[in-house]
N, C-alpha and C positions, 0 to 999 in steps of 0.2 A: 505493500500499498505507499503511495504516496505523501507527505505530510500535508503543502498547498490541494487542494479539494478547489475547483479544479487550476491543475499545476501547466500554469502559463506555456511553456516549452511542448507542451501538448498543440499549440496551437494550426500546430503545420506540421504534417505526418508525413516528415521524406526517408530516402531511403535510409540514409545514417538512421537515423535517431530512430527504427524501426526493427532495425538491425540491432542498436542497444540493449533492446528492451527483451525478455525470456516470457517465456511462452504464460507465465502466471499476472503479466504485465503489461500485455499487450491489449486484453482485452481491456478492461483499464480503461489502462490508453487512449482507447479509440471512443468508450466510455466520453472520458472529458475533454475532449476534443471537437462534439457534438457539443457539449455542455457549454464550451468556451464557445460552438460559433452562433448558438441556443441562443449565449446573452447579447445578441448582439442584433437582436433581429424579434421581431411579435408574430412572424411566421405560423403559422398552427404545423404538426409534430407528422402530419405528413407530409403538406408541401416540402421540407427543413430536410425530413429523412427522404422525399423525392430529389433532391438536390443533391444529394452527399456524392460526391464518387465512387463505384463500383465494389469496391472494396473493401470501405471504410460502409458505406449503406451494409453490409455482410456482414461482418460483424456484429458491430453496432444492433442490428436485428436481429442478428443471432444470439447474442448476449439478452438483450430482454428475455426474447425463453426463458435461456438457461438463470440471470436469474429467478424470473415471476413464476416455472416451474420446482423449484426448488426449491421456493417457496411459499406455494401451497401449491402446485399442480396447473396443470393445463387450465382446469378450471378457474382458478385467476388469473393466465395470461387471458383468454377470449372475456372474461366477465370485469376482469379493468382496458383503459384506453387501448393500451398496447398491442390487446388483441385488432385494431383495426391492421397491424403492422402483418398481419399473417403472415399473406401469398410472400408480403416481400422480404420476409425470415427465413418465407421457405424458396425462393429465388437466393435469398445468402445463401442457403445449406449449399442448393444446386453449385453455385460455383465454385464455393470453395472447398467444391469436393468431396463434401462429407454427405455420404451415398444412407449410412444407416439413419443418420439427424431426420435429414426430408426425409424415407420413410415414414420413421416417426409423425415430423412434422404434415404428411400428407394425411398418415391417419385421425391425425387430431381438431385437421380442418374436419372433414369429411363426418365423424363423430357429433363437431363440436355446430355443422352445417343438418344429421342427420336426428339431434336435440333443440332442434335453433326453436320450436312450438313452442315444448312442451320448458324450458327454459329461459324462452322472453320476457314470462311477465319479476323471475326475480331477477332477472340485467334490467327490468325496466324498471324497479320497484328503488335499485340500485344506494343501497341500503346494507348497512354491516350486517342481519337481523336473514334478509335476502339470501344475503351472501351464503352466508353458513347453510342455508335450510338445500341451501341450490346443490350444495353438498353426493345431495338427502338424494339426489332424481337425475342423476351426472353416470358418464359409466366412460367418457376421460381420463378416470382414475385407474386403467386399467391402461391407458397407450404410456402412463406418467412415467407406470413400473415401465414401460417398455423406452423409456427418457434416460429412468436411474440405471437401466440394468446396463444404457451405456458410458457411467463414470465420468469422470473427467475429459473426456476424451479429445473434445474440440480446444480446450487450451491449445493443444499438442499443432492440430486441426490452422485455428486459430493466426498459429505463431510462426509454420512455417507456408502457410499459404502469403501476407504480410513477409514475411524477408524473400518472400521466392516474384513474388508480384509488386514488387514497392508501390510501381510506376501507376497502382491503379487504385492509391491512398494521397493522391495529390492531389490539388485545387484547380 
């Protein structure tokens, strides 16, 4: 973890900077980069993310999935505003060459879409109580288990991709 958040040295993600970061630090550096970019604008999240360089977008959106799923599962990911980035995260996994993660993301999206009708009232209520109750009505927990079984391999995927494709992070 870095002492100052967001760290201004991540304003630009150049090849030298990316090469200097460990697998454990790549995701955090990309997220700080996006935080620095978003601090300069009032642009809504989907538009801001859409304008990111492809490498930055891939790691940022898959990092959001990773954080949300590890904290509360795919149900939390879709319940929170980040769910609007599910398709972008899927494209990110595909760009990263992380097929196992892409397959899990496809399953999560398919499950979310198939359950949309019964889950809509919980999502519309947008309360902590509705969020807690929604877990009793979804099968996304089965997809969560598939994600958890992949362990932390995504960190190495991010690092390898960033080190090998630094040009995809340049603004």
